[in-house]
Structure formats: structure tokens, C-alpha cells
PDB file of N, CA, C and O in Angstrom, chain B, residues numbered from 101:
ATOM      1  N   MET B 101       6.194   1.563 -14.574  1.00  0.00           N
ATOM      2  CA  MET B 101       6.973   2.577 -13.789  1.00  0.00           C
ATOM      3  C   MET B 101       6.049   3.643 -13.786  1.00  0.00           C
ATOM      4  O   MET B 101       5.221   3.826 -14.679  1.00  0.00           O
ATOM      5  N   SER B 102       6.216   4.478 -12.597  1.00  0.00           N
ATOM      6  CA  SER B 102       5.357   5.636 -12.636  1.00  0.00           C
ATOM      7  C   SER B 102       6.323   6.939 -12.922  1.00  0.00           C
ATOM      8  O   SER B 102       7.551   6.852 -12.925  1.00  0.00           O
ATOM      9  N   THR B 103       5.685   8.011 -13.132  1.00  0.00           N
ATOM     10  CA  THR B 103       6.467   9.320 -13.215  1.00  0.00           C
ATOM     11  C   THR B 103       6.119  10.018 -12.049  1.00  0.00           C
ATOM     12  O   THR B 103       4.965  10.062 -11.623  1.00  0.00           O
ATOM     13  N   LEU B 104       7.156  10.608 -11.477  1.00  0.00           N
ATOM     14  CA  LEU B 104       7.014  11.624 -10.193  1.00  0.00           C
ATOM     15  C   LEU B 104       6.472  12.977 -10.752  1.00  0.00           C
ATOM     16  O   LEU B 104       7.113  13.585 -11.610  1.00  0.00           O
ATOM     17  N   GLN B 105       5.551  13.341 -10.371  1.00  0.00           N
ATOM     18  CA  GLN B 105       5.052  14.675 -10.500  1.00  0.00           C
ATOM     19  C   GLN B 105       5.386  15.609  -9.229  1.00  0.00           C
ATOM     20  O   GLN B 105       5.001  15.303  -8.100  1.00  0.00           O
ATOM     21  N   LYS B 106       6.027  16.608  -9.464  1.00  0.00           N
ATOM     22  CA  LYS B 106       6.550  17.428  -8.323  1.00  0.00           C
ATOM     23  C   LYS B 106       6.448  18.793  -8.711  1.00  0.00           C
ATOM     24  O   LYS B 106       6.703  19.118  -9.870  1.00  0.00           O
ATOM     25  N   THR B 107       6.052  19.738  -7.736  1.00  0.00           N
ATOM     26  CA  THR B 107       5.989  21.289  -8.047  1.00  0.00           C
ATOM     27  C   THR B 107       6.622  21.745  -6.794  1.00  0.00           C
ATOM     28  O   THR B 107       6.368  21.341  -5.659  1.00  0.00           O
ATOM     29  N   ILE B 108       7.610  22.779  -7.204  1.00  0.00           N
ATOM     30  CA  ILE B 108       8.324  23.520  -6.173  1.00  0.00           C
ATOM     31  C   ILE B 108       7.920  24.922  -6.221  1.00  0.00           C
ATOM     32  O   ILE B 108       7.849  25.464  -7.324  1.00  0.00           O
ATOM     33  N   VAL B 109       7.626  25.626  -5.078  1.00  0.00           N
ATOM     34  CA  VAL B 109       7.410  27.004  -5.115  1.00  0.00           C
ATOM     35  C   VAL B 109       8.405  27.599  -3.828  1.00  0.00           C
ATOM     36  O   VAL B 109       8.312  27.362  -2.623  1.00  0.00           O
ATOM     37  N   GLU B 110       9.355  28.432  -4.543  1.00  0.00           N
ATOM     38  CA  GLU B 110      10.351  28.906  -3.617  1.00  0.00           C
ATOM     39  C   GLU B 110       9.968  30.348  -3.011  1.00  0.00           C
ATOM     40  O   GLU B 110       9.177  31.048  -3.642  1.00  0.00           O
ATOM     41  N   HIS B 111      10.399  30.707  -2.052  1.00  0.00           N
ATOM     42  CA  HIS B 111      10.159  32.312  -1.514  1.00  0.00           C
ATOM     43  C   HIS B 111       8.748  32.675  -1.532  1.00  0.00           C
ATOM     44  O   HIS B 111       8.322  33.757  -1.934  1.00  0.00           O
ATOM     45  N   ALA B 112       7.895  31.515  -0.980  1.00  0.00           N
ATOM     46  CA  ALA B 112       6.446  31.924  -0.678  1.00  0.00           C
ATOM     47  C   ALA B 112       6.450  32.413   0.777  1.00  0.00           C
ATOM     48  O   ALA B 112       7.434  32.268   1.503  1.00  0.00           O
ATOM     49  N   SER B 113       5.312  32.999   1.173  1.00  0.00           N
ATOM     50  CA  SER B 113       5.150  33.589   2.518  1.00  0.00           C
ATOM     51  C   SER B 113       4.271  32.420   3.324  1.00  0.00           C
ATOM     52  O   SER B 113       3.290  31.898   2.793  1.00  0.00           O
ATOM     53  N   ALA B 114       4.697  32.089   4.574  1.00  0.00           N
ATOM     54  CA  ALA B 114       3.787  31.286   5.296  1.00  0.00           C
ATOM     55  C   ALA B 114       2.283  31.615   5.397  1.00  0.00           C
ATOM     56  O   ALA B 114       1.388  30.812   5.662  1.00  0.00           O
ATOM     57  N   SER B 115       2.171  32.811   5.165  1.00  0.00           N
ATOM     58  CA  SER B 115       0.694  33.306   5.318  1.00  0.00           C
ATOM     59  C   SER B 115      -0.073  33.081   4.137  1.00  0.00           C
ATOM     60  O   SER B 115      -1.294  33.239   4.122  1.00  0.00           O
ATOM     61  N   ASP B 116       0.709  32.654   2.971  1.00  0.00           N
ATOM     62  CA  ASP B 116       0.049  32.065   1.823  1.00  0.00           C
ATOM     63  C   ASP B 116      -0.483  30.455   1.988  1.00  0.00           C
ATOM     64  O   ASP B 116      -1.046  29.844   1.079  1.00  0.00           O
ATOM     65  N   LEU B 117      -0.216  29.951   3.201  1.00  0.00           N
ATOM     66  CA  LEU B 117      -0.334  28.595   3.286  1.00  0.00           C
ATOM     67  C   LEU B 117      -1.888  28.666   4.166  1.00  0.00           C
ATOM     68  O   LEU B 117      -2.261  29.526   4.965  1.00  0.00           O
ATOM     69  N   PRO B 118      -2.499  27.615   3.758  1.00  0.00           N
ATOM     70  CA  PRO B 118      -3.874  27.195   4.629  1.00  0.00           C
ATOM     71  C   PRO B 118      -3.199  27.088   6.131  1.00  0.00           C
ATOM     72  O   PRO B 118      -2.016  26.793   6.298  1.00  0.00           O
ATOM     73  N   ASP B 119      -4.148  27.380   7.224  1.00  0.00           N
ATOM     74  CA  ASP B 119      -3.616  26.982   8.366  1.00  0.00           C
ATOM     75  C   ASP B 119      -3.265  25.676   8.610  1.00  0.00           C
ATOM     76  O   ASP B 119      -2.255  25.484   9.286  1.00  0.00           O
ATOM     77  N   ARG B 120      -3.992  24.592   8.131  1.00  0.00           N
ATOM     78  CA  ARG B 120      -3.405  23.249   8.495  1.00  0.00           C
ATOM     79  C   ARG B 120      -2.206  22.917   8.106  1.00  0.00           C
ATOM     80  O   ARG B 120      -1.606  22.014   8.689  1.00  0.00           O
ATOM     81  N   PHE B 121      -1.610  23.644   6.973  1.00  0.00           N
ATOM     82  CA  PHE B 121      -0.172  23.412   6.540  1.00  0.00           C
ATOM     83  C   PHE B 121       0.749  24.256   7.103  1.00  0.00           C
ATOM     84  O   PHE B 121       1.937  23.935   7.079  1.00  0.00           O
ATOM     85  N   ARG B 122       0.334  25.458   7.691  1.00  0.00           N
ATOM     86  CA  ARG B 122       1.332  26.255   8.216  1.00  0.00           C
ATOM     87  C   ARG B 122       1.846  25.822   9.447  1.00  0.00           C
ATOM     88  O   ARG B 122       3.065  25.900   9.600  1.00  0.00           O
ATOM     89  N   GLY B 123       1.126  25.367  10.385  1.00  0.00           N
ATOM     90  CA  GLY B 123       1.553  24.813  11.834  1.00  0.00           C
ATOM     91  C   GLY B 123       1.787  26.051  12.598  1.00  0.00           C
ATOM     92  O   GLY B 123       0.942  26.943  12.666  1.00  0.00           O
ATOM     93  N   ASP B 124       2.894  26.098  13.150  1.00  0.00           N
ATOM     94  CA  ASP B 124       3.539  26.975  14.110  1.00  0.00           C
ATOM     95  C   ASP B 124       4.376  28.122  13.519  1.00  0.00           C
ATOM     96  O   ASP B 124       4.989  28.898  14.252  1.00  0.00           O
ATOM     97  N   LEU B 125       4.390  28.216  12.154  1.00  0.00           N
ATOM     98  CA  LEU B 125       5.127  29.317  11.403  1.00  0.00           C
ATOM     99  C   LEU B 125       4.455  30.714  11.476  1.00  0.00           C
ATOM    100  O   LEU B 125       3.258  30.851  11.223  1.00  0.00           O
ATOM    101  N   ALA B 126       5.277  31.769  11.837  1.00  0.00           N
ATOM    102  CA  ALA B 126       4.654  32.921  11.824  1.00  0.00           C
ATOM    103  C   ALA B 126       4.138  33.305  10.647  1.00  0.00           C
ATOM    104  O   ALA B 126       4.730  32.772   9.708  1.00  0.00           O
ATOM    105  N   PRO B 127       3.255  34.030  10.326  1.00  0.00           N
ATOM    106  CA  PRO B 127       2.598  34.431   8.933  1.00  0.00           C
ATOM    107  C   PRO B 127       3.540  34.995   7.988  1.00  0.00           C
ATOM    108  O   PRO B 127       3.337  34.663   6.821  1.00  0.00           O
ATOM    109  N   GLY B 128       4.507  35.755   8.200  1.00  0.00           N
ATOM    110  CA  GLY B 128       5.532  36.346   7.218  1.00  0.00           C
ATOM    111  C   GLY B 128       6.874  35.564   6.898  1.00  0.00           C
ATOM    112  O   GLY B 128       7.732  35.869   6.069  1.00  0.00           O
ATOM    113  N   THR B 129       6.841  34.430   7.799  1.00  0.00           N
ATOM    114  CA  THR B 129       8.137  33.437   7.379  1.00  0.00           C
ATOM    115  C   THR B 129       8.298  33.019   5.962  1.00  0.00           C
ATOM    116  O   THR B 129       7.385  32.403   5.411  1.00  0.00           O
ATOM    117  N   PRO B 130       9.351  33.300   5.360  1.00  0.00           N
ATOM    118  CA  PRO B 130       9.538  32.830   3.981  1.00  0.00           C
ATOM    119  C   PRO B 130       9.639  31.277   3.942  1.00  0.00           C
ATOM    120  O   PRO B 130      10.372  30.730   4.765  1.00  0.00           O
ATOM    121  N   VAL B 131       8.948  30.535   3.036  1.00  0.00           N
ATOM    122  CA  VAL B 131       8.943  29.191   3.033  1.00  0.00           C
ATOM    123  C   VAL B 131       9.218  28.737   1.542  1.00  0.00           C
ATOM    124  O   VAL B 131       9.093  29.476   0.566  1.00  0.00           O
ATOM    125  N   THR B 132       9.664  27.234   1.507  1.00  0.00           N
ATOM    126  CA  THR B 132       9.695  26.675   0.250  1.00  0.00           C
ATOM    127  C   THR B 132       8.479  25.616   0.368  1.00  0.00           C
ATOM    128  O   THR B 132       8.376  24.882   1.351  1.00  0.00           O
ATOM    129  N   VAL B 133       7.651  25.597  -0.609  1.00  0.00           N
ATOM    130  CA  VAL B 133       6.676  24.304  -0.596  1.00  0.00           C
ATOM    131  C   VAL B 133       7.171  23.468  -1.892  1.00  0.00           C
ATOM    132  O   VAL B 133       7.476  23.881  -3.011  1.00  0.00           O
ATOM    133  N   ILE B 134       7.148  22.169  -1.372  1.00  0.00           N
ATOM    134  CA  ILE B 134       7.366  21.246  -2.319  1.00  0.00           C
ATOM    135  C   ILE B 134       6.095  20.139  -2.321  1.00  0.00           C
ATOM    136  O   ILE B 134       5.844  19.444  -1.336  1.00  0.00           O
ATOM    137  N   VAL B 135       5.413  20.089  -3.447  1.00  0.00           N
ATOM    138  CA  VAL B 135       4.166  19.211  -3.537  1.00  0.00           C
ATOM    139  C   VAL B 135       4.572  18.051  -4.634  1.00  0.00           C
ATOM    140  O   VAL B 135       4.883  18.218  -5.813  1.00  0.00           O
ATOM    141  N   LEU B 136       4.474  16.839  -3.898  1.00  0.00           N
ATOM    142  CA  LEU B 136       4.670  15.669  -4.743  1.00  0.00           C
ATOM    143  C   LEU B 136       3.382  14.888  -4.830  1.00  0.00           C
ATOM    144  O   LEU B 136       2.692  14.610  -3.850  1.00  0.00           O
ATOM    145  N   ALA B 137       3.089  14.532  -6.169  1.00  0.00           N
ATOM    146  CA  ALA B 137       1.756  13.766  -6.387  1.00  0.00           C
ATOM    147  C   ALA B 137       2.002  12.448  -5.991  1.00  0.00           C
ATOM    148  O   ALA B 137       3.119  11.943  -6.110  1.00  0.00           O
ATOM    149  N   GLU B 138       0.899  11.767  -5.463  1.00  0.00           N
ATOM    150  CA  GLU B 138       0.859  10.383  -4.874  1.00  0.00           C
ATOM    151  C   GLU B 138       0.511   9.605  -6.090  1.00  0.00           C
ATOM    152  O   GLU B 138      -0.364  10.005  -6.858  1.00  0.00           O
ATOM    153  N   ASP B 139       1.232   8.402  -6.306  1.00  0.00           N
ATOM    154  CA  ASP B 139       0.773   7.570  -7.218  1.00  0.00           C
ATOM    155  C   ASP B 139      -0.633   6.869  -6.908  1.00  0.00           C
ATOM    156  O   ASP B 139      -0.881   6.612  -5.730  1.00  0.00           O
ATOM    157  N   GLU B 140      -1.439   6.590  -7.762  1.00  0.00           N
ATOM    158  CA  GLU B 140      -2.731   5.856  -7.561  1.00  0.00           C
ATOM    159  C   GLU B 140      -2.436   4.492  -6.991  1.00  0.00           C
ATOM    160  O   GLU B 140      -1.517   3.872  -7.528  1.00  0.00           O
ATOM    161  N   PRO B 141      -3.005   3.992  -6.094  1.00  0.00           N
ATOM    162  CA  PRO B 141      -2.746   2.653  -5.615  1.00  0.00           C
ATOM    163  C   PRO B 141      -3.198   1.653  -6.392  1.00  0.00           C
ATOM    164  O   PRO B 141      -4.323   1.763  -6.879  1.00  0.00           O
ATOM    165  N   THR B 142      -2.457   0.571  -6.632  1.00  0.00           N
ATOM    166  CA  THR B 142      -2.774  -0.400  -7.586  1.00  0.00           C
ATOM    167  C   THR B 142      -3.528  -1.353  -6.992  1.00  0.00           C
ATOM    168  O   THR B 142      -3.307  -1.755  -5.849  1.00  0.00           O
ATOM    169  N   ARG B 143      -4.635  -1.845  -7.871  1.00  0.00           N
ATOM    170  CA  ARG B 143      -5.626  -2.804  -7.435  1.00  0.00           C
ATOM    171  C   ARG B 143      -5.069  -4.143  -7.851  1.00  0.00           C
ATOM    172  O   ARG B 143      -4.543  -4.309  -8.951  1.00  0.00           O
ATOM    173  N   ASP B 144      -5.189  -5.030  -7.005  1.00  0.00           N
ATOM    174  CA  ASP B 144      -4.866  -6.647  -7.420  1.00  0.00           C
ATOM    175  C   ASP B 144      -6.313  -7.005  -8.256  1.00  0.00           C
ATOM    176  O   ASP B 144      -7.412  -6.914  -7.709  1.00  0.00           O
ATOM    177  N   GLU B 145      -6.167  -7.331  -9.353  1.00  0.00           N
ATOM    178  CA  GLU B 145      -7.168  -7.593 -10.249  1.00  0.00           C
ATOM    179  C   GLU B 145      -7.373  -9.123 -10.277  1.00  0.00           C
ATOM    180  O   GLU B 145      -8.189  -9.612 -11.058  1.00  0.00           O
ATOM    181  N   ARG B 146      -6.737  -9.785  -9.546  1.00  0.00           N
ATOM    182  CA  ARG B 146      -7.022 -11.259  -9.444  1.00  0.00           C
ATOM    183  C   ARG B 146      -8.205 -11.493  -8.517  1.00  0.00           C
ATOM    184  O   ARG B 146      -8.413 -10.732  -7.571  1.00  0.00           O
ATOM    185  N   PRO B 147      -8.932 -12.472  -8.762  1.00  0.00           N
ATOM    186  CA  PRO B 147      -9.876 -13.048  -7.895  1.00  0.00           C
ATOM    187  C   PRO B 147      -9.605 -13.161  -6.375  1.00  0.00           C
ATOM    188  O   PRO B 147      -8.444 -13.492  -6.136  1.00  0.00           O
ATOM    189  N   ARG B 148     -10.307 -12.987  -5.402  1.00  0.00           N
ATOM    190  CA  ARG B 148      -9.753 -12.946  -4.187  1.00  0.00           C
ATOM    191  C   ARG B 148      -9.138 -14.560  -3.791  1.00  0.00           C
ATOM    192  O   ARG B 148      -8.118 -14.768  -3.134  1.00  0.00           O
ATOM    193  N   TYR B 149      -9.836 -15.363  -4.242  1.00  0.00           N
ATOM    194  CA  TYR B 149      -9.201 -16.798  -3.861  1.00  0.00           C
ATOM    195  C   TYR B 149      -7.753 -16.848  -4.467  1.00  0.00           C
ATOM    196  O   TYR B 149      -6.967 -17.590  -3.878  1.00  0.00           O
ATOM    197  N   LEU B 150      -7.324 -16.207  -5.485  1.00  0.00           N
ATOM    198  CA  LEU B 150      -6.284 -16.484  -6.007  1.00  0.00           C
ATOM    199  C   LEU B 150      -5.127 -15.657  -5.314  1.00  0.00           C
ATOM    200  O   LEU B 150      -3.944 -15.960  -5.469  1.00  0.00           O
ATOM    201  N   ARG B 151      -5.486 -14.748  -4.653  1.00  0.00           N
ATOM    202  CA  ARG B 151      -4.413 -13.949  -3.836  1.00  0.00           C
ATOM    203  C   ARG B 151      -3.521 -14.709  -2.976  1.00  0.00           C
ATOM    204  O   ARG B 151      -2.374 -14.364  -2.691  1.00  0.00           O
ATOM    205  N   TYR B 152      -4.180 -15.889  -2.531  1.00  0.00           N
ATOM    206  CA  TYR B 152      -3.313 -16.563  -1.590  1.00  0.00           C
ATOM    207  C   TYR B 152      -2.679 -17.850  -2.096  1.00  0.00           C
ATOM    208  O   TYR B 152      -2.182 -18.682  -1.338  1.00  0.00           O
ATOM    209  N   TRP B 153      -2.725 -17.973  -3.475  1.00  0.00           N
ATOM    210  CA  TRP B 153      -2.151 -19.046  -4.215  1.00  0.00           C
ATOM    211  C   TRP B 153      -0.578 -19.304  -3.905  1.00  0.00           C
ATOM    212  O   TRP B 153       0.277 -18.426  -4.026  1.00  0.00           O
ATOM    213  N   GLY B 154      -0.385 -20.308  -3.590  1.00  0.00           N
ATOM    214  CA  GLY B 154       1.077 -20.486  -3.300  1.00  0.00           C
ATOM    215  C   GLY B 154       1.608 -19.913  -2.061  1.00  0.00           C
ATOM    216  O   GLY B 154       2.824 -19.846  -1.878  1.00  0.00           O
ATOM    217  N   VAL B 155       0.717 -19.478  -1.161  1.00  0.00           N
ATOM    218  CA  VAL B 155       1.223 -18.635   0.113  1.00  0.00           C
ATOM    219  C   VAL B 155       2.066 -19.443   0.955  1.00  0.00           C
ATOM    220  O   VAL B 155       3.029 -18.962   1.552  1.00  0.00           O
ATOM    221  N   ALA B 156       1.692 -20.822   1.033  1.00  0.00           N
ATOM    222  CA  ALA B 156       2.168 -21.814   1.922  1.00  0.00           C
ATOM    223  C   ALA B 156       3.224 -22.792   1.144  1.00  0.00           C
ATOM    224  O   ALA B 156       3.592 -23.846   1.664  1.00  0.00           O
ATOM    225  N   SER B 157       3.620 -22.425   0.044  1.00  0.00           N
ATOM    226  CA  SER B 157       4.582 -23.240  -0.742  1.00  0.00           C
ATOM    227  C   SER B 157       5.893 -23.582  -0.048  1.00  0.00           C
ATOM    228  O   SER B 157       6.454 -24.657  -0.265  1.00  0.00           O
ATOM    229  N   HIS B 158       6.354 -22.719   0.741  1.00  0.00           N
ATOM    230  CA  HIS B 158       7.493 -22.967   1.532  1.00  0.00           C
ATOM    231  C   HIS B 158       7.628 -24.147   2.609  1.00  0.00           C
ATOM    232  O   HIS B 158       8.621 -24.610   3.170  1.00  0.00           O
ATOM    233  N   LEU B 159       6.158 -24.487   2.698  1.00  0.00           N
ATOM    234  CA  LEU B 159       6.211 -25.650   3.822  1.00  0.00           C
ATOM    235  C   LEU B 159       6.525 -26.897   3.161  1.00  0.00           C
ATOM    236  O   LEU B 159       6.637 -27.881   3.892  1.00  0.00           O
ATOM    237  N   GLY B 160       6.693 -27.048   1.876  1.00  0.00           N
ATOM    238  CA  GLY B 160       6.899 -28.337   1.186  1.00  0.00           C
ATOM    239  C   GLY B 160       5.956 -29.453   1.415  1.00  0.00           C
ATOM    240  O   GLY B 160       6.326 -30.624   1.505  1.00  0.00           O
ATOM    241  N   THR B 161       4.727 -29.060   1.507  1.00  0.00           N
ATOM    242  CA  THR B 161       3.831 -30.224   1.434  1.00  0.00           C
ATOM    243  C   THR B 161       3.436 -30.474   0.098  1.00  0.00           C
ATOM    244  O   THR B 161       3.136 -29.587  -0.701  1.00  0.00           O
ATOM    245  N   THR B 162       3.440 -31.868  -0.173  1.00  0.00           N
ATOM    246  CA  THR B 162       3.036 -32.312  -1.490  1.00  0.00           C
ATOM    247  C   THR B 162       1.726 -32.494  -1.585  1.00  0.00           C
ATOM    248  O   THR B 162       1.025 -32.491  -0.572  1.00  0.00           O
ATOM    249  N   THR B 163       1.183 -32.691  -2.902  1.00  0.00           N
ATOM    250  CA  THR B 163      -0.322 -32.770  -3.339  1.00  0.00           C
ATOM    251  C   THR B 163      -0.842 -33.977  -2.528  1.00  0.00           C
ATOM    252  O   THR B 163      -1.936 -33.960  -1.965  1.00  0.00           O
ATOM    253  N   GLU B 164       0.043 -35.071  -2.502  1.00  0.00           N
ATOM    254  CA  GLU B 164      -0.643 -36.250  -1.944  1.00  0.00           C
ATOM    255  C   GLU B 164      -0.681 -36.200  -0.408  1.00  0.00           C
ATOM    256  O   GLU B 164      -1.543 -36.820   0.214  1.00  0.00           O
ATOM    257  N   GLU B 165       0.250 -35.465   0.192  1.00  0.00           N
ATOM    258  CA  GLU B 165       0.096 -35.259   1.629  1.00  0.00           C
ATOM    259  C   GLU B 165      -1.075 -34.479   1.904  1.00  0.00           C
ATOM    260  O   GLU B 165      -1.830 -34.877   2.790  1.00  0.00           O
ATOM    261  N   SER B 166      -1.380 -33.261   1.176  1.00  0.00           N
ATOM    262  CA  SER B 166      -2.446 -32.393   1.332  1.00  0.00           C
ATOM    263  C   SER B 166      -3.680 -33.242   1.163  1.00  0.00           C
ATOM    264  O   SER B 166      -4.618 -33.147   1.956  1.00  0.00           O
ATOM    265  N   VAL B 167      -3.691 -34.130   0.063  1.00  0.00           N
ATOM    266  CA  VAL B 167      -5.121 -34.958  -0.228  1.00  0.00           C
ATOM    267  C   VAL B 167      -5.258 -35.784   0.962  1.00  0.00           C
ATOM    268  O   VAL B 167      -6.348 -35.735   1.532  1.00  0.00           O
ATOM    269  N   ALA B 168      -4.314 -36.561   1.459  1.00  0.00           N
ATOM    270  CA  ALA B 168      -4.473 -37.475   2.548  1.00  0.00           C
ATOM    271  C   ALA B 168      -4.944 -36.647   3.891  1.00  0.00           C
ATOM    272  O   ALA B 168      -5.736 -37.169   4.675  1.00  0.00           O
ATOM    273  N   ARG B 169      -4.540 -35.646   4.058  1.00  0.00           N
ATOM    274  CA  ARG B 169      -4.926 -34.808   5.194  1.00  0.00           C
ATOM    275  C   ARG B 169      -6.322 -34.388   5.164  1.00  0.00           C
ATOM    276  O   ARG B 169      -6.989 -34.384   6.198  1.00  0.00           O
ATOM    277  N   VAL B 170      -6.773 -34.056   4.104  1.00  0.00           N
ATOM    278  CA  VAL B 170      -8.166 -33.569   3.796  1.00  0.00           C
ATOM    279  C   VAL B 170      -9.073 -34.848   4.052  1.00  0.00           C
ATOM    280  O   VAL B 170     -10.032 -34.842   4.824  1.00  0.00           O
ATOM    281  N   ARG B 171      -8.590 -36.113   3.197  1.00  0.00           N
ATOM    282  CA  ARG B 171      -9.346 -37.188   3.469  1.00  0.00           C
ATOM    283  C   ARG B 171      -9.677 -37.654   4.794  1.00  0.00           C
ATOM    284  O   ARG B 171     -10.797 -38.024   5.146  1.00  0.00           O
ATOM    285  N   ALA B 172      -8.428 -37.608   5.651  1.00  0.00           N
ATOM    286  CA  ALA B 172      -8.585 -37.851   6.911  1.00  0.00           C
ATOM    287  C   ALA B 172      -9.400 -36.985   7.640  1.00  0.00           C
ATOM    288  O   ALA B 172     -10.207 -37.478   8.428  1.00  0.00           O
ATOM    289  N   LEU B 173      -9.323 -35.765   7.508  1.00  0.00           N
ATOM    290  CA  LEU B 173     -10.460 -34.994   8.271  1.00  0.00           C
ATOM    291  C   LEU B 173     -11.800 -35.222   7.719  1.00  0.00           C
ATOM    292  O   LEU B 173     -12.740 -34.951   8.466  1.00  0.00           O
ATOM    293  N   ARG B 174     -12.047 -35.654   6.590  1.00  0.00           N
ATOM    294  CA  ARG B 174     -13.329 -35.857   6.043  1.00  0.00           C
ATOM    295  C   ARG B 174     -13.933 -37.141   6.807  1.00  0.00           C
ATOM    296  O   ARG B 174     -15.068 -37.237   7.275  1.00  0.00           O
ATOM    297  N   ASP B 175     -12.899 -38.111   6.822  1.00  0.00           N
ATOM    298  CA  ASP B 175     -13.320 -39.541   7.395  1.00  0.00           C
ATOM    299  C   ASP B 175     -13.673 -39.367   8.930  1.00  0.00           C
ATOM    300  O   ASP B 175     -14.264 -40.286   9.496  1.00  0.00           O
ATOM    301  N   GLU B 176     -13.356 -38.307   9.568  1.00  0.00           N
ATOM    302  CA  GLU B 176     -13.509 -37.975  10.974  1.00  0.00           C
ATOM    303  C   GLU B 176     -15.129 -37.937  11.065  1.00  0.00           C
ATOM    304  O   GLU B 176     -15.698 -38.495  12.003  1.00  0.00           O
ATOM    305  N   TRP B 177     -15.682 -37.411  10.281  1.00  0.00           N
ATOM    306  CA  TRP B 177     -17.105 -37.152  10.377  1.00  0.00           C
ATOM    307  C   TRP B 177     -18.069 -38.201   9.864  1.00  0.00           C
ATOM    308  O   TRP B 177     -19.281 -38.046  10.019  1.00  0.00           O
ATOM    309  N   ASP B 178     -17.520 -39.364   9.201  1.00  0.00           N
ATOM    310  CA  ASP B 178     -18.230 -40.501   9.015  1.00  0.00           C
ATOM    311  C   ASP B 178     -18.584 -41.286  10.150  1.00  0.00           C
ATOM    312  O   ASP B 178     -19.230 -42.324  10.005  1.00  0.00           O
TER     313      ASP B 178
END
């Protein structure tokens, strides 16, 4: 679980904000600024080939059916 980091600055002046955050606000407009820290993106530590493990399990293919299909494809090349 992550903790939310939040800072609130009330009754600030829009002129205190950088231009890219100020937008169309007049320089003397009173504003409230809320800053929320973003969580670090989580990295998937599993090897790439394991990320797809079980992705098609909902199809209900048995191991025997899969092996038969692979063998049939392999035998096409003989």
C-alpha cells in the first residue's frame, strides 16, 4: 500500500505560479494550490516470458490438445 503525499497552499497569488501552471489566470488572482506526489511505477520483476503465463487459460485447452497441435504443425514440415 502506498502513502499519499499531499501539500496544500491556500491564498497564494497566481503570479507566484510558473507560467505553464498559471494558464489564463490574471496575475493577482488568489488561488489554492494542491500538489499530490505520484507513486513510483511498479516494475514487473518477472522474466518477460512469464508475464504471459496463463493468459489463454480461459480457452480451456488441455495439455494433450496443445501437444497434439504442436506435433501436427511440426509434422507438416516433414
